C-alpha positions as CSV (number, residue, x, y, z in Angstrom):
1,T,133.8,-56.6,-62.7
2,Q,133.4,-53.6,-65.0
3,K,129.7,-53.8,-64.6
4,D,130.0,-53.5,-60.8
5,I,132.3,-50.5,-61.2
6,V,129.9,-48.8,-63.6
7,R,127.0,-49.4,-61.3
8,E,128.7,-48.2,-58.1
9,S,130.5,-45.2,-59.6
10,Y,127.7,-44.0,-62.0
11,L,130.4,-43.5,-64.7
12,P,129.8,-44.4,-68.3
13,A,131.0,-47.9,-69.3
14,R,133.4,-46.4,-71.9
15,T,135.0,-44.2,-69.2
16,V,135.4,-47.2,-66.9
17,R,137.0,-49.3,-69.7
18,F,139.4,-46.5,-70.5
19,A,140.4,-46.0,-66.8
20,I,140.9,-49.8,-66.3
21,N,143.1,-50.0,-69.3
22,R,145.3,-47.1,-68.1
23,L,145.5,-48.6,-64.6
24,R,146.5,-52.0,-66.0
25,V,149.2,-50.4,-68.2
26,M,150.6,-48.7,-65.0
27,N,150.4,-52.0,-63.1
28,L,148.1,-50.4,-60.5
29,I,145.4,-53.1,-61.0
30,V,145.6,-56.8,-61.9
31,E,142.9,-58.5,-64.1
32,Q,141.8,-62.0,-62.9
33,F,139.6,-64.6,-64.6
34,Y,136.0,-64.6,-63.3
35,F,134.8,-68.2,-63.1
36,R,131.1,-67.4,-62.7
37,D,131.0,-65.6,-66.1
38,A,134.0,-66.1,-68.4
39,R,133.0,-63.0,-70.4
40,Q,133.9,-60.8,-67.5
41,S,137.0,-60.1,-65.4
42,L,137.7,-59.3,-61.8
43,Y,140.1,-56.6,-60.8
44,R,142.3,-56.1,-57.8
45,L,145.0,-53.7,-56.8
46,G,148.4,-54.3,-58.3
47,G,151.8,-53.4,-57.0
48,G,153.2,-51.0,-59.6
49,E,154.1,-47.3,-59.7
50,G,153.1,-46.2,-56.2
51,G,150.3,-48.8,-55.9
52,R,150.1,-51.1,-52.9
53,Q,149.8,-54.9,-53.3
54,A,146.4,-56.1,-52.1
55,P,146.5,-58.8,-49.4
């Protein structure tokens, strides 16, 4: 989730949101529904522009 990325990277939440949006546009990450908390999303690697598909 974005909260996990903020906590582990020590980056500001706004920076994480901006980066996630750019990565999504480039198809480098894929957003998934998070069943434990519908207000949040999970992210995994996508298969676009030089990215590798996650197993």
